[in-house]
N, C-alpha and C positions, 0 to 999 in steps of 0.2 A: 757386795752381796749379789748373788746370781738372780737373774730375772725370774727363773722358775721358783726360787725360794720366796721372792717378793710377791709373786702371784699367789702362792700358797698362803703366805701370811695375810694378804689382803682378803682373800676369798674363803679362807678356811673357817672351821667352826671350832668352838671350845677353846682350848689353850692356844691353838694357832692364831685364832682371831685376837686374843689378848696380846700375844707376842707381836702381831702385826700392828696393833694400836701403839704398843710401846716403841716399836721400831719407827713408826711414822711420827711420833710426838715431837722429836727435835726439829724435823723439817717444818711441821705445821706451826710450831712455836716460833721458829725463826721467821717464817713468812708473816705471822701476825705481828711480830715485833717490828718488822720492816714496814708494814702498813701503818702501825701506830707512829713510828718515827716520821714517816712521810706526812701523815696528818698533822703531827705536832710542828714539823718544819713549815708546812704551809700556813698554819695558824700564826706562827711566830713571824713569818714573812708578811702576812697581812697586817698584823699589829705594828710591825716596824714601818711599813708603808704608810699606815694611817697616822702614826706618830710623826713621821717626817712631813706629811701633808699638813698636820696641825701646826707643827713648828714653822713651816714656811708661811702659812696663813698668818700666824701671830706676828712673825717678824715683819711681814709686809704691812700688816695692819698697824703695828707700832711705829714703823718707819713713816707711813703715811700720816699717822696721828702726830708724830713729832714734827714733821715738815709743816703741817697745818698750824700747829701752835707756835712754831718759831716765827712764822710770818706775821701772825696777828697775836700779840701778847694779850693775855687775859687781864683786864683792868682790875679784877677782883683779887688777883694774886699779889701779895705784898713782896716786892723785891727791894731789899735795902740798897741804898745808893752807895757806891764805892768811890771814895776820894782817890783820885789818881795824882793829886798834886803833892 
């Protein structure tokens, strides 16, 4: 599309203005879709990072908890004796 026609479509009045809006719609729509996709991607990245941090924290906590309880058995927990003979 020629620059002169684009200028006429953007600044014209009446039907030219409507044609200008119709001609500009795909570009504006694509730009808005790109912005939305970028925001969604950023939100998903933040959620993924948070989920990984929680998983790391829980794994560390469970590992620490397991180590502590393996060293000092709880006298209140009944553990059946296994005959090895």
